[in-house]
N, CA and C of each residue as an Amber inpcrd file, in Angstrom:
protein
   378
   3.0190000  -7.4440000 -33.2000000   2.6310000  -8.6130000 -32.4330000
   1.2900000  -8.3490000 -31.7500000   0.3620000  -9.2510000 -31.9160000
  -0.9450000  -9.1290000 -31.2890000  -0.8710000  -9.5960000 -29.8410000
  -1.4630000  -8.8170000 -28.9550000  -1.4880000  -9.1850000 -27.5400000
  -2.5320000 -10.2780000 -27.3410000  -2.1370000 -11.3400000 -26.6580000
  -3.0490000 -12.4470000 -26.3650000  -4.0100000 -12.0420000 -25.2510000
  -5.2240000 -12.5310000 -25.3480000  -6.2420000 -12.3000000 -24.3180000
  -6.5770000 -13.6500000 -23.6850000  -6.4540000 -13.7180000 -22.3560000
  -6.6870000 -14.9640000 -21.6260000  -7.7950000 -14.7410000 -20.6010000
  -8.7410000 -15.6590000 -20.5680000  -9.8260000 -15.6340000 -19.5820000
  -9.4830000 -16.6210000 -18.4700000  -9.4480000 -16.1300000 -17.2280000
  -9.2000000 -16.9750000 -16.0580000 -10.5270000 -17.1550000 -15.3250000
 -10.9910000 -18.3970000 -15.2240000 -12.2600000 -18.7030000 -14.5620000
 -11.9600000 -19.5210000 -13.3050000 -12.2010000 -18.9070000 -12.1520000
 -11.9520000 -19.5750000 -10.8690000 -12.8450000 -18.9290000  -9.8270000
 -13.4490000 -19.7270000  -8.9600000 -14.3370000 -19.1630000  -7.9420000
 -13.5710000 -18.4970000  -6.7990000 -12.2660000 -18.6960000  -6.7410000
 -11.4570000 -18.0700000  -5.6970000 -10.8110000 -16.8040000  -6.2530000
 -11.2120000 -15.6460000  -5.6910000 -10.7320000 -14.3640000  -6.2070000
  -9.2210000 -14.2270000  -6.1510000  -8.6030000 -14.7450000  -5.0940000
  -7.1540000 -14.5860000  -4.9940000  -6.4310000 -15.3670000  -6.0910000
  -6.9760000 -16.4960000  -6.5310000  -6.3840000 -17.2460000  -7.6450000
  -6.5270000 -16.4340000  -8.9290000  -7.7050000 -15.8500000  -9.1430000
  -7.9090000 -14.9860000 -10.3100000  -6.8650000 -13.8700000 -10.3230000
  -6.6930000 -13.2330000  -9.1650000  -5.8030000 -12.0740000  -9.0730000
  -4.3390000 -12.4650000  -9.2740000  -3.9180000 -13.5630000  -8.6530000
  -2.5270000 -14.0150000  -8.8250000  -2.2690000 -14.3670000 -10.2890000
  -3.1850000 -15.1150000 -10.9040000  -3.0200000 -15.4890000 -12.3130000
  -2.9840000 -14.2440000 -13.1940000  -3.8660000 -13.2960000 -12.9190000
  -3.9290000 -12.0520000 -13.7020000  -2.6020000 -11.2970000 -13.6200000
  -2.1080000 -11.1070000 -12.4050000  -0.8440000 -10.3840000 -12.2230000
   0.3010000 -11.1160000 -12.9230000   0.3650000 -12.4310000 -12.7540000
   1.4400000 -13.2210000 -13.3690000   1.4240000 -13.1250000 -14.8910000
   0.2680000 -13.3450000 -15.4730000   0.1720000 -13.3680000 -16.9370000
   0.3650000 -11.9840000 -17.5410000  -0.1290000 -10.9590000 -16.8570000
   0.0630000  -9.5940000 -17.3600000   1.5180000  -9.1540000 -17.2190000
   2.1410000  -9.5010000 -16.0960000   3.5090000  -9.0600000 -15.8290000
   4.5380000  -9.8360000 -16.6420000   4.4540000 -11.1480000 -16.6120000
   5.4590000 -11.9840000 -17.2720000   5.2670000 -12.0120000 -18.7870000
   4.0270000 -12.1100000 -19.2420000   3.7750000 -12.3060000 -20.6750000
   3.1870000 -11.0870000 -21.3760000   2.7590000 -10.0940000 -20.6110000
   2.1060000  -8.9020000 -21.1660000   0.8220000  -9.2520000 -21.9180000
   0.1170000 -10.2780000 -21.4400000  -1.1660000 -10.6490000 -22.0180000
  -2.2730000  -9.8710000 -21.3330000  -3.3730000  -9.6800000 -22.0330000
  -4.5680000  -9.0980000 -21.4270000  -5.3030000 -10.2250000 -20.7030000
  -5.7110000  -9.9790000 -19.4730000  -6.3710000 -11.0250000 -18.6900000
  -7.7530000 -10.5550000 -18.2500000  -8.7330000 -11.4000000 -18.5130000
 -10.1230000 -11.1860000 -18.1020000 -10.3900000 -12.2410000 -17.0290000
 -11.1950000 -11.9160000 -16.0370000 -11.4890000 -12.9100000 -15.0000000
 -12.9930000 -13.1410000 -14.8690000 -13.3230000 -14.3270000 -14.3860000
 -14.7120000 -14.6900000 -14.0990000 -14.7090000 -15.5710000 -12.8550000
 -15.7430000 -15.4330000 -12.0290000 -15.8020000 -16.1400000 -10.7620000
 -16.6350000 -17.4060000 -10.7570000 -17.1990000 -17.7740000 -11.9170000
 -18.0180000 -18.9890000 -11.9920000 -18.0180000 -19.5080000 -13.4260000
 -18.4430000 -20.7510000 -13.5720000 -18.5300000 -21.3250000 -14.9070000
 -19.4990000 -20.5720000 -15.7970000 -20.6650000 -20.2120000 -15.2550000
 -21.6600000 -19.5030000 -16.0730000 -21.1580000 -18.1180000 -16.4780000
 -20.4890000 -17.4200000 -15.5670000 -19.9130000 -16.1130000 -15.9120000
 -18.7970000 -16.2870000 -16.9420000 -18.0210000 -17.3480000 -16.7970000
 -16.9550000 -17.6230000 -17.7520000 -17.4820000 -17.8740000 -19.1540000
 -18.5860000 -18.5880000 -19.2610000 -19.1880000 -18.8510000 -20.5730000
 -19.6280000 -17.5450000 -21.2220000 -20.2740000 -16.6860000 -20.4530000
 -20.7260000 -15.3910000 -20.9840000 -19.5350000 -14.5620000 -21.4470000
 -18.4860000 -14.4940000 -20.6290000 -17.3080000 -13.7010000 -21.0060000
 -16.5890000 -14.3080000 -22.2060000 -16.5650000 -15.6310000 -22.3020000
 -15.9480000 -16.2730000 -23.4620000 -16.7110000 -15.9220000 -24.7370000
 -18.0410000 -15.9050000 -24.6470000 -18.8660000 -15.5620000 -25.8150000
 -18.6880000 -14.1040000 -26.2170000 -18.6760000 -13.2140000 -25.2370000
 -18.6750000 -11.7800000 -25.5430000 -17.2880000 -11.1980000 -25.7740000
 -16.2620000 -11.7790000 -25.1510000 -14.9300000 -11.1770000 -25.2470000
 -13.9430000 -11.9960000 -26.0690000 -14.3530000 -13.1740000 -26.5020000
 -13.5580000 -14.0160000 -27.3950000 -12.0680000 -14.0780000 -27.0300000
 -11.7480000 -14.6620000 -25.8770000 -10.3330000 -14.7710000 -25.5030000
  -9.5890000 -15.7430000 -26.4130000  -8.2660000 -15.6350000 -26.4000000
  -7.4260000 -16.5560000 -27.1700000  -7.2550000 -17.8870000 -26.4460000
  -7.4900000 -17.8890000 -25.1330000  -7.3940000 -19.1150000 -24.3300000
  -8.1620000 -18.9160000 -23.0330000  -8.5040000 -20.0420000 -22.4070000
  -9.2220000 -20.0130000 -21.1270000  -8.4820000 -20.9000000 -20.1320000
  -8.2040000 -20.3380000 -18.9460000  -7.7150000 -21.1240000 -17.8080000
  -8.9270000 -21.3650000 -16.9340000  -9.2860000 -22.6150000 -16.7340000
 -10.5600000 -22.9710000 -16.1250000 -10.3680000 -23.8790000 -14.9140000
 -10.8240000 -23.4090000 -13.7550000 -10.7580000 -24.2110000 -12.5360000
 -11.6670000 -25.4290000 -12.6790000 -11.2100000 -26.5700000 -12.2020000
 -12.0030000 -27.7940000 -12.3010000 -13.1100000 -27.8330000 -11.2530000
 -12.7730000 -27.4820000 -10.0050000 -13.7510000 -27.6130000  -8.9160000
 -14.3310000 -26.2460000  -8.5440000 -15.5440000 -25.9930000  -9.0310000
 -16.2640000 -24.7570000  -8.7180000 -17.6680000 -25.1360000  -8.2680000
 -18.2830000 -24.3190000  -7.4050000 -19.5740000 -24.7000000  -6.8270000
 -20.7640000 -24.7150000  -7.7850000 -20.9280000 -23.7320000  -8.6360000
 -22.1650000 -23.6770000  -9.4370000 -22.1450000 -24.6270000 -10.6320000
 -21.0330000 -24.6480000 -11.3230000 -20.8680000 -25.5120000 -12.4960000
 -19.3830000 -25.8560000 -12.5330000 -19.0430000 -27.1240000 -12.4280000
 -17.6190000 -27.4610000 -12.3750000 -16.9480000 -27.2450000 -13.7260000
 -15.6310000 -27.3710000 -13.7320000 -14.8650000 -27.1030000 -14.9370000
 -15.2100000 -28.0140000 -16.0950000 -15.4690000 -29.2840000 -15.8140000
 -15.8100000 -30.2210000 -16.8930000 -17.1300000 -29.8200000 -17.5390000
 -18.1510000 -29.5060000 -16.7340000 -19.4500000 -29.0790000 -17.2780000
 -19.3100000 -27.7670000 -18.0440000 -18.5120000 -26.8500000 -17.5220000
 -18.2790000 -25.5720000 -18.2030000 -17.5970000 -25.8190000 -19.5420000
 -16.5690000 -26.6710000 -19.5440000 -15.8530000 -26.9990000 -20.7710000
 -16.7950000 -27.6140000 -21.8040000 -17.6570000 -28.5210000 -21.3640000
 -18.5990000 -29.1570000 -22.2900000 -19.5470000 -28.1340000 -22.9080000
 -19.9960000 -27.1520000 -22.1200000 -20.8620000 -26.0970000 -22.6620000
 -20.0970000 -25.2140000 -23.6450000 -18.8410000 -24.9180000 -23.3360000
 -18.0150000 -24.1370000 -24.2610000 -17.8330000 -24.8900000 -25.5760000
 -17.6230000 -26.2010000 -25.5010000 -17.4240000 -27.0210000 -26.6940000
 -18.6940000 -27.1420000 -27.5340000 -19.8460000 -27.0870000 -26.8850000
 -21.1220000 -27.2210000 -27.5930000 -21.5500000 -25.9210000 -28.2720000
 -20.8840000 -24.8340000 -27.9570000 -21.2510000 -23.5210000 -28.4830000
 -20.3360000 -23.1690000 -29.6580000 -20.8940000 -22.9470000 -30.8580000
 -20.0650000 -22.6270000 -32.0230000 -19.1940000 -21.3790000 -31.8280000
 -19.6260000 -20.4650000 -30.9790000 -18.8660000 -19.2300000 -30.7460000
 -17.6050000 -19.5040000 -29.9260000 -17.6530000 -20.4910000 -29.0320000
 -16.5380000 -20.7170000 -28.1060000 -15.8170000 -22.0510000 -28.2920000
 -16.3130000 -22.9010000 -29.1640000 -15.7670000 -24.2590000 -29.2390000
 -14.3150000 -24.3300000 -29.6920000 -13.8250000 -23.3170000 -30.3900000
 -12.4350000 -23.3690000 -30.8660000 -11.4420000 -22.7130000 -29.9020000
 -11.9220000 -22.1740000 -28.7870000 -11.0200000 -21.5310000 -27.8200000
 -10.3200000 -22.6230000 -27.0070000  -8.9770000 -22.6510000 -27.0140000
  -8.2740000 -23.6700000 -26.2360000  -8.4600000 -23.4620000 -24.7360000
  -8.5930000 -24.5800000 -24.0150000  -8.8440000 -24.5390000 -22.5720000
  -7.7520000 -25.3140000 -21.8380000  -7.2860000 -24.7130000 -20.7470000
  -6.3450000 -25.3480000 -19.8290000  -7.0370000 -25.4200000 -18.4760000
  -7.0570000 -26.6020000 -17.8850000  -7.6500000 -26.7410000 -16.5530000
  -6.6530000 -26.3270000 -15.4770000  -7.1680000 -25.6740000 -14.4430000
  -6.4390000 -25.4160000 -13.2030000  -7.0750000 -26.3080000 -12.1560000
  -6.2800000 -27.0880000 -11.4490000  -6.8740000 -27.9980000 -10.4790000
  -5.9620000 -28.2540000  -9.2900000  -6.5720000 -28.3070000  -8.1210000
  -5.8270000 -28.6040000  -6.8970000  -5.6210000 -30.1030000  -6.7450000
  -6.3800000 -30.8700000  -7.4870000  -6.3460000 -32.3260000  -7.3630000
  -6.0340000 -32.9250000  -8.7270000  -4.7770000 -33.2760000  -8.9570000
  -4.4490000 -33.8550000 -10.2570000  -3.5130000 -35.0440000 -10.1010000
  -3.9030000 -36.1040000 -10.7490000  -3.0750000 -37.2990000 -10.8210000
  -2.9630000 -37.6560000 -12.2930000  -2.0640000 -38.5620000 -12.6080000
  -1.8100000 -38.9090000 -14.0090000  -3.0860000 -39.3280000 -14.7340000
  -3.9320000 -40.1340000 -14.0790000  -5.1580000 -40.5810000 -14.7570000
  -6.1400000 -39.4270000 -14.9490000  -6.1460000 -38.4390000 -14.0280000
  -6.9890000 -37.2480000 -14.2070000  -6.5280000 -36.4670000 -15.4320000
  -5.2150000 -36.2360000 -15.5200000  -4.6590000 -35.4800000 -16.6500000
  -5.0210000 -36.1630000 -17.9660000  -4.8690000 -37.4890000 -18.0340000
  -5.2160000 -38.2220000 -19.2660000  -6.6990000 -38.0690000 -19.5940000
  -7.5440000 -38.1670000 -18.5700000  -8.9950000 -38.0330000 -18.7890000
  -9.3270000 -36.6390000 -19.3070000  -8.7270000 -35.6200000 -18.7000000
  -8.9940000 -34.2420000 -19.1320000  -8.5430000 -34.0230000 -20.5780000
  -7.3720000 -34.5210000 -20.9100000  -6.8690000 -34.3440000 -22.2700000
  -7.7430000 -35.1070000 -23.2600000  -8.2660000 -36.2640000 -22.8500000
  -9.1660000 -37.0120000 -23.7390000 -10.4620000 -36.2410000 -23.9960000
 -10.8380000 -35.3530000 -23.0770000 -12.0150000 -34.5020000 -23.2850000
 -11.7490000 -33.4220000 -24.3280000 -10.4730000 -33.0530000 -24.4800000
 -10.1250000 -32.0330000 -25.4610000  -9.4240000 -30.8100000 -24.8980000
  -9.1050000 -30.8210000 -23.6030000  -8.3600000 -29.6770000 -23.0770000
  -6.8970000 -29.7920000 -23.4950000  -6.1720000 -28.6750000 -23.4180000
  -4.7670000 -28.6660000 -23.8250000  -3.8590000 -29.3040000 -22.7800000
  -4.0750000 -28.9770000 -21.5250000  -3.3190000 -29.5640000 -20.4210000
  -4.0180000 -29.2000000 -19.1200000  -3.4740000 -29.6940000 -18.0210000
  -3.9690000 -29.3290000 -16.6930000  -2.7770000 -28.8310000 -15.8850000
  -2.9580000 -27.7150000 -15.2170000  -1.9170000 -27.1230000 -14.3800000
  -2.3540000 -27.2650000 -12.9310000  -1.4490000 -27.7750000 -12.1030000
  -1.7590000 -28.0010000 -10.6920000  -1.7850000 -26.6850000  -9.9170000
  -2.7540000 -26.5890000  -8.9980000  -2.8030000 -25.4760000  -8.0540000
  -2.3360000 -26.0120000  -6.7120000  -1.5690000 -25.2810000  -5.9500000
  -1.1120000 -23.9410000  -6.2950000  -0.0390000 -24.0110000  -7.3790000
  -0.1080000 -23.0760000  -8.3070000   0.8640000 -23.0260000  -9.3920000
   2.0020000 -22.0820000  -9.0080000   3.1180000 -22.2320000  -9.6930000
   4.2680000 -21.3540000  -9.4910000   3.9880000 -20.0550000 -10.2460000
   3.8010000 -18.9410000  -9.5430000   3.4410000 -17.6890000 -10.2090000
   4.4300000 -17.2650000 -11.2940000   5.7110000 -17.5090000 -11.0720000
   6.7090000 -17.0950000 -12.0570000   6.7390000 -18.0100000 -13.2710000
   6.1630000 -19.1920000 -13.1480000   6.2010000 -20.1710000 -14.2310000
   4.8700000 -20.3080000 -14.9740000   3.7940000 -19.7220000 -14.4560000
   2.4640000 -19.9130000 -15.0420000   2.4140000 -19.5140000 -16.5160000
   2.9190000 -18.3450000 -16.8500000   2.8780000 -17.8900000 -18.2480000
   3.6460000 -18.8460000 -19.1540000   4.7690000 -19.3620000 -18.6790000
   5.5540000 -20.3080000 -19.4750000   4.7920000 -21.6150000 -19.6800000
   4.0970000 -22.0910000 -18.6430000   3.3040000 -23.3210000 -18.7720000
   2.1760000 -23.1350000 -19.7880000   1.5150000 -21.9910000 -19.7280000
   0.4200000 -21.7040000 -20.6610000   0.9660000 -21.5890000 -22.0810000
   2.0400000 -20.8240000 -22.2440000   2.6290000 -20.6350000 -23.5730000
   3.0780000 -21.9650000 -24.1700000   3.6780000 -22.8040000 -23.3530000
   4.1350000 -24.1070000 -23.8420000   2.9600000 -24.9830000 -24.2710000
   1.9080000 -25.0200000 -23.4740000   0.7410000 -25.8520000 -23.7950000
   0.0480000 -25.3950000 -25.0730000   0.0910000 -24.0880000 -25.3280000
  -0.6250000 -23.5340000 -26.4810000   0.2880000 -23.2450000 -27.6670000
   1.5760000 -23.5420000 -27.4940000   2.5620000 -23.2820000 -28.5380000
   2.6310000 -21.7920000 -28.8840000   2.5780000 -20.9710000 -27.8450000
   2.7050000 -19.5210000 -27.9930000   4.1360000 -19.1170000 -27.6650000
   4.5780000 -18.0110000 -28.2310000   5.8920000 -17.4580000 -27.9300000
   5.7490000 -16.3770000 -26.8760000   6.6400000 -16.4020000 -25.8960000
   6.6430000 -15.3390000 -24.8760000   7.5600000 -14.2270000 -25.3090000
């Protein structure tokens, strides 16, 4: 079985750390972190993760702009993206999915359930 590699992009370090611990502990996935959209794009290009968890609201480049840059890049356009967001309503989720993301997970997320939510959205087996 190949170990999945997930990139977590969030400007809040504690969110990166909680997600990293959860995904590594519950799912035994390798987790890479980035603190900004631009850093996330570089890490996505160089480390080729199997999926990206991407915060929507970040100061330098928000999640939507980051996602659009990932989609425009042939190296990263096929990597599935899940948004992490503190502000989500049904119409937001529909808009995000219409952009091409897999799903949106509300923050704060349930640490024990995060890996299951990601696996379900990506059709991965835990």
